[in-house]
C-alpha positions in Angstrom: 0.0 0.0 0.0 1.0 3.6 -0.1 0.3 6.8 1.8 0.4 5.2 5.2 -0.3 7.6 8.1 2.7 9.1 10.0 2.3 9.6 13.7 3.1 13.3 14.8 1.8 13.2 18.4 1.6 9.8 20.1 -1.8 8.3 20.6 -3.1 7.4 24.1 -6.1 5.3 23.2 -5.9 2.0 21.5 -8.2 -0.8 20.4 -8.0 -4.2 18.7 -9.9 -5.4 15.6 -10.2 -8.8 14.1 -8.5 -9.3 10.8 -8.3 -12.1 8.3 -5.3 -14.4 8.7 -2.8 -13.4 6.0 -4.3 -9.9 5.5 -1.7 -7.5 4.2 -2.0 -4.4 6.4 1.1 -2.2 6.7 1.7 -0.2 9.9 0.0 3.2 9.5 -2.9 2.0 7.4 -6.3 3.6 7.9 -8.6 0.7 9.0 -12.1 0.3 7.7 -14.4 -1.3 10.3 -17.2 -3.8 9.6 -19.4 -5.9 11.8 -18.5 -7.6 14.2 -15.4 -5.5 15.1 -13.6 -6.6 11.9 -10.9 -4.5 10.3 -9.4 -4.3 6.8 -7.3 -1.8 5.0 -9.4 1.2 3.9 -10.3 1.1 0.2 -13.5 3.0 -0.5 -15.2 6.4 0.0 -17.0 6.5 3.3 -15.5 3.4 4.9 -16.3 3.4 8.6 -13.1 4.5 10.4 -11.8 1.8 12.8 -8.4 3.3 13.8 -4.9 3.4 12.4 -2.8 0.2 12.3 -0.1 0.3 15.0 1.5 -3.0 13.8 2.0 -4.8 10.5 0.2 -7.8 9.2 1.8 -9.7 6.2 0.6 -12.4 3.8 2.7 -14.9 5.8 1.2 -13.7 9.1 -1.2 -16.0 11.0 -2.4 -13.3 13.5 -6.2 -12.6 13.5 -6.2 -9.4 15.4 -4.5 -6.0 15.1 -3.8 -3.1 17.4 -5.1 0.2 16.3 -4.6 3.8 17.4 -7.8 5.7 18.2 -6.4 9.2 18.9 -3.3 11.3 18.4 -2.2 13.6 15.6 -1.3 12.0 12.3 -0.1 13.1 8.9 -2.7 11.8 6.5 -2.9 12.0 2.7 -5.8 14.3 1.5 -7.8 13.3 -1.6 -7.8 15.7 -4.6 -10.5 17.9 -3.1 -9.4 20.8 -0.8 -9.8 20.7 3.0 -9.9 23.7 5.3 -8.4 23.8 8.8 -11.1 22.8 11.3 -13.1 20.7 9.0 -13.9 17.1 9.9 -12.5 14.5 7.6 -13.6 11.0 6.5 -12.0 8.2 4.6 -11.9 8.9 0.9 -10.3 5.7 -0.3 -7.1 3.7 0.3 -5.3 5.7 3.0 -6.7 9.0 2.0 -9.1 11.5 3.6 -11.7 14.1 2.4 -14.0 16.6 4.0 -17.1 15.0 5.5 -20.5 15.6 4.0 -24.0 15.7 5.6 -24.7 12.7 7.9 -21.2 11.3 7.8 -20.8 12.0 11.6 -24.0 10.1 12.4 -22.8 7.1 10.4 -19.5 6.9 12.2 -17.4 8.0 9.2 -15.5 10.9 10.8 -11.7 10.2 11.2 -10.8 13.5 12.9 -10.3 17.2 12.5 -8.0 18.9 9.9 -5.3 21.0 11.7 -4.2 22.7 8.5 -5.6 23.7 5.0 -4.8 21.9 1.8 -5.8 22.4 -1.8 -5.7 18.6 -2.1 -3.5 15.6 -2.9 -1.0 16.4 -0.2 -0.3 15.3 3.4 -2.1 17.2 6.2 -2.1 17.0 10.0 -5.3 15.5 11.4 -6.3 15.1 15.1 -8.1 11.8 15.4 -11.6 11.9 16.9 -10.6 9.5 19.6 -13.4 6.9 19.6 
């Protein structure tokens, strides 16, 4: 994968999600959450945010759970659309974020708050919501 998140201020809240044995999830990957508490690498617009991978899972790995960060400040890749400081962001696709739209918060899509402005397609600082 590409565009993995880079930790800027250490997280203090962590969780664990179930993953498929052999799932390829690099450290720093935005995790998409499905039921029941199952995580996979983000891949689509409006994936439900489940944290940021704090460890790596490889194709040869037999682990079926993964530690994720739920807060902290992270450098994340913005999608092509612009984001203004203070706006909430959601998953836009594989390891990318975009501004949230109506009802994203109620659906659990919000990743966090943008701490800087971008015209798009560059790394921005985001404070995770801290679920």
